[in-house]
PAMIPA-378653 format. One record per residue (C-alpha): x, y, z; residue number from 1. Coordinates in steps of 0.001 Angstrom, whole numbers, plus 524288, in hexadecimal, padded with zeros to 5 digits. Layout:
<atom c1="X" c2="Y" c3="Z" n="NUM"/>
...
***
This chain:
<atom c1="5293B" c2="32AFE" c3="F72BC" n="1"/>
<atom c1="52696" c2="31D1D" c3="F6E52" n="2"/>
<atom c1="531FD" c2="31413" c3="F6C9A" n="3"/>
<atom c1="530C8" c2="3081A" c3="F643B" n="4"/>
<atom c1="53B17" c2="2FE16" c3="F6724" n="5"/>
<atom c1="53D63" c2="2F265" c3="F5EC9" n="6"/>
<atom c1="53FC0" c2="2E52F" c3="F6496" n="7"/>
<atom c1="54E04" c2="2E296" c3="F61BB" n="8"/>
<atom c1="54FF4" c2="2D68A" c3="F6A18" n="9"/>
<atom c1="5596D" c2="2CCE5" c3="F6465" n="10"/>
<atom c1="55624" c2="2BEC7" c3="F66F2" n="11"/>
<atom c1="5613C" c2="2B760" c3="F6CEA" n="12"/>
<atom c1="56486" c2="2AB1D" c3="F6562" n="13"/>
<atom c1="56083" c2="29F7E" c3="F6DBB" n="14"/>
<atom c1="56B45" c2="295C9" c3="F70D1" n="15"/>
<atom c1="5637F" c2="28AB5" c3="F6AB6" n="16"/>
<atom c1="5640C" c2="29136" c3="F5D51" n="17"/>
<atom c1="572CD" c2="28FC8" c3="F5D59" n="18"/>
<atom c1="57194" c2="2818F" c3="F6179" n="19"/>
<atom c1="5670C" c2="27E65" c3="F5761" n="20"/>
<atom c1="56E43" c2="285B4" c3="F4CA6" n="21"/>
<atom c1="57B46" c2="27F3F" c3="F4FA3" n="22"/>
<atom c1="5754F" c2="271AB" c3="F5056" n="23"/>
<atom c1="56DD4" c2="2746F" c3="F43BA" n="24"/>
<atom c1="57A4C" c2="27860" c3="F3CA9" n="25"/>
<atom c1="5816B" c2="26C33" c3="F414D" n="26"/>
<atom c1="575F6" c2="2632E" c3="F3E53" n="27"/>
<atom c1="57345" c2="268BA" c3="F30D8" n="28"/>
<atom c1="581C6" c2="268A1" c3="F2DB4" n="29"/>
<atom c1="580D3" c2="259D2" c3="F2DE9" n="30"/>
<atom c1="576B2" c2="25A73" c3="F2301" n="31"/>
<atom c1="57F17" c2="2640B" c3="F1B7B" n="32"/>
<atom c1="58AF2" c2="25B3F" c3="F1CF9" n="33"/>
<atom c1="58327" c2="24F80" c3="F1859" n="34"/>
<atom c1="57E2B" c2="256EF" c3="F0C8C" n="35"/>
<atom c1="58B9C" c2="25C0C" c3="F08A8" n="36"/>
<atom c1="5920B" c2="24ED8" c3="F0A92" n="37"/>
<atom c1="5878C" c2="2480B" c3="F028E" n="38"/>
<atom c1="5891D" c2="251EE" c3="EF79D" n="39"/>
<atom c1="597EF" c2="2515E" c3="EF78C" n="40"/>
<atom c1="59A6A" c2="243A8" c3="EFC97" n="41"/>
<atom c1="58F45" c2="23DC0" c3="EF505" n="42"/>
<atom c1="58B2A" c2="22FD3" c3="EF6AB" n="43"/>
<atom c1="59814" c2="22C53" c3="EFD1E" n="44"/>
<atom c1="59478" c2="2356B" c3="F0857" n="45"/>
<atom c1="5873A" c2="22EC1" c3="F09C1" n="46"/>
<atom c1="58D8E" c2="22154" c3="F09BF" n="47"/>
<atom c1="597A2" c2="2258F" c3="F13E7" n="48"/>
<atom c1="58C69" c2="22AF4" c3="F1C06" n="49"/>
<atom c1="586DE" c2="21D34" c3="F1C7E" n="50"/>
<atom c1="57C96" c2="21DEC" c3="F11D6" n="51"/>
<atom c1="57973" c2="2115D" c3="F0ABB" n="52"/>
<atom c1="57AF7" c2="20F97" c3="EFC1F" n="53"/>
<atom c1="56C1A" c2="20F41" c3="EFB0B" n="54"/>
<atom c1="56B54" c2="21C85" c3="F01DC" n="55"/>
<atom c1="575EE" c2="22235" c3="EF91E" n="56"/>
<atom c1="56EFD" c2="21D37" c3="EECEF" n="57"/>
<atom c1="561FB" c2="22303" c3="EF169" n="58"/>
<atom c1="568C5" c2="22FB8" c3="EF4FA" n="59"/>
<atom c1="56E3E" c2="230B9" c3="EE73C" n="60"/>
<atom c1="56062" c2="22FD9" c3="EE1C8" n="61"/>
<atom c1="55C3C" c2="23BDA" c3="EE974" n="62"/>
<atom c1="55442" c2="24523" c3="EE0EB" n="63"/>
<atom c1="55954" c2="25296" c3="EDD2E" n="64"/>
<atom c1="54FC2" c2="2599D" c3="EE617" n="65"/>
<atom c1="555CB" c2="25288" c3="EF1B4" n="66"/>
<atom c1="56324" c2="2575C" c3="EED62" n="67"/>
<atom c1="55DA7" c2="264FE" c3="EEF4B" n="68"/>
<atom c1="55549" c2="2626E" c3="EFB54" n="69"/>
<atom c1="55FEB" c2="25C11" c3="F0359" n="70"/>
<atom c1="56991" c2="2677E" c3="F032D" n="71"/>
<atom c1="55E76" c2="27134" c3="F054A" n="72"/>
<atom c1="55A8A" c2="269E1" c3="F11A3" n="73"/>
<atom c1="56893" c2="268D8" c3="F1669" n="74"/>
<atom c1="56D49" c2="27694" c3="F139A" n="75"/>
<atom c1="560E5" c2="27D70" c3="F181D" n="76"/>
<atom c1="56272" c2="27672" c3="F253C" n="77"/>
<atom c1="57090" c2="27B0B" c3="F2602" n="78"/>
<atom c1="56C3C" c2="288CE" c3="F2254" n="79"/>
<atom c1="56162" c2="28866" c3="F2C7F" n="80"/>
<atom c1="56B3B" c2="28477" c3="F36E1" n="81"/>
<atom c1="5745E" c2="28FA8" c3="F3380" n="82"/>
<atom c1="568FF" c2="29934" c3="F3283" n="83"/>
<atom c1="5646F" c2="294EE" c3="F3FFA" n="84"/>
<atom c1="571D5" c2="29814" c3="F458B" n="85"/>
<atom c1="57168" c2="2A513" c3="F3E55" n="86"/>
<atom c1="56433" c2="2A7AD" c3="F44D8" n="87"/>
<atom c1="55DD8" c2="2A957" c3="F3787" n="88"/>
<atom c1="54F3F" c2="2A7BE" c3="F35C1" n="89"/>
<atom c1="55284" c2="2A07B" c3="F2926" n="90"/>
<atom c1="55670" c2="2948B" c3="F312C" n="91"/>
<atom c1="54862" c2="28FC1" c3="F31BA" n="92"/>
<atom c1="545EA" c2="2905C" c3="F22FE" n="93"/>
<atom c1="552CF" c2="28945" c3="F209C" n="94"/>
<atom c1="54F3F" c2="27E5F" c3="F2A16" n="95"/>
<atom c1="5416A" c2="27DC4" c3="F2497" n="96"/>
<atom c1="546AE" c2="27C1B" c3="F16C0" n="97"/>
<atom c1="55008" c2="2719F" c3="F1B78" n="98"/>
<atom c1="54524" c2="26A48" c3="F2265" n="99"/>
<atom c1="53BB1" c2="26AD9" c3="F16F6" n="100"/>
<atom c1="545F8" c2="26690" c3="F0D29" n="101"/>
<atom c1="54AFA" c2="25BFD" c3="F1658" n="102"/>
<atom c1="53D39" c2="25695" c3="F1764" n="103"/>
<atom c1="53C93" c2="25622" c3="F087F" n="104"/>
<atom c1="54944" c2="24E68" c3="F08DC" n="105"/>
<atom c1="542CE" c2="244CF" c3="F1221" n="106"/>
<atom c1="53754" c2="24343" c3="F08CD" n="107"/>
<atom c1="54122" c2="23F12" c3="EFE8A" n="108"/>
<atom c1="5498B" c2="23696" c3="F0756" n="109"/>
<atom c1="53E52" c2="22F47" c3="F0DD0" n="110"/>
<atom c1="5336F" c2="23028" c3="F03D9" n="111"/>
<atom c1="53999" c2="230BC" c3="EF664" n="112"/>
<atom c1="5462E" c2="22903" c3="EF800" n="113"/>
<atom c1="54C5E" c2="21EA2" c3="F0066" n="114"/>
<atom c1="5564B" c2="227CC" c3="F06C6" n="115"/>
<atom c1="54ECE" c2="22871" c3="F1385" n="116"/>
<atom c1="54DA5" c2="219BC" c3="F14B9" n="117"/>
<atom c1="55BAC" c2="21782" c3="F107B" n="118"/>
<atom c1="5607D" c2="220DF" c3="F1AEC" n="119"/>
<atom c1="55BED" c2="21774" c3="F2570" n="120"/>
<atom c1="558E1" c2="21AA3" c3="F3383" n="121"/>
<atom c1="5645D" c2="223FE" c3="F34E2" n="122"/>
<atom c1="55F9A" c2="22B80" c3="F290A" n="123"/>
<atom c1="551E9" c2="22CAD" c3="F2EB5" n="124"/>
<atom c1="55740" c2="23175" c3="F3BBC" n="125"/>
<atom c1="55F83" c2="23BC7" c3="F34F7" n="126"/>
<atom c1="55408" c2="23FC0" c3="F2C58" n="127"/>
<atom c1="54B0B" c2="241AF" c3="F37FB" n="128"/>
<atom c1="555A4" c2="248C0" c3="F3FAA" n="129"/>
<atom c1="557F1" c2="25251" c3="F3483" n="130"/>
<atom c1="54958" c2="254DD" c3="F32EF" n="131"/>
<atom c1="54786" c2="25734" c3="F4189" n="132"/>
<atom c1="55355" c2="26031" c3="F421E" n="133"/>
<atom c1="54E13" c2="26857" c3="F36CB" n="134"/>
<atom c1="540B4" c2="26969" c3="F3D43" n="135"/>
<atom c1="5471B" c2="26DAD" c3="F4A05" n="136"/>
<atom c1="55022" c2="2777D" c3="F4358" n="137"/>
<atom c1="5452D" c2="27D2C" c3="F3B12" n="138"/>
<atom c1="53C68" c2="27E4E" c3="F46FF" n="139"/>
<atom c1="54719" c2="2841A" c3="F4F6B" n="140"/>
<atom c1="54B16" c2="28E33" c3="F4549" n="141"/>
<atom c1="53CCC" c2="291F5" c3="F433C" n="142"/>
<atom c1="53AF3" c2="29397" c3="F51E0" n="143"/>
<atom c1="54737" c2="29BEB" c3="F5310" n="144"/>
<atom c1="542B9" c2="2A45F" c3="F479B" n="145"/>
<atom c1="53565" c2="2A65B" c3="F4DD2" n="146"/>
<atom c1="53BCA" c2="2AA3D" c3="F5A9F" n="147"/>
<atom c1="543D5" c2="2B45B" c3="F5368" n="148"/>
<atom c1="550E2" c2="2ADDF" c3="F5616" n="149"/>
<atom c1="55344" c2="2AC13" c3="F4789" n="150"/>
<atom c1="55363" c2="2B870" c3="F3F78" n="151"/>
***
């Protein structure tokens, strides 16, 4: 008699997934907070956050497509963070979308408007930090999916 057994091993969730997922949720919550406060607090929020009048004026000239791209980048990063904690294979596509759309935002901010320059050194540091974090989170979630940790 031949017995065919299926491999039913369950991969244990590595401790670092919980750390990465938790840090990702906290980090991307800052972007979500900033987006919500800008939408509801408007230009007063930007001024209270230390933005100059020149920055606020340039921000108000933002094209419609940026009004769509910005929340897509923010909320797909938040979704990717939650999906990572849920061990969902959809975490990588969410982070990939966020990264691609964020890069399109940078094309606007640094190539098509003065927002990048008006943000000063602090703005550039934040911009680079966000980009690096999205690359790391996209890469990490892809690696965990390939290892079978994400389902």
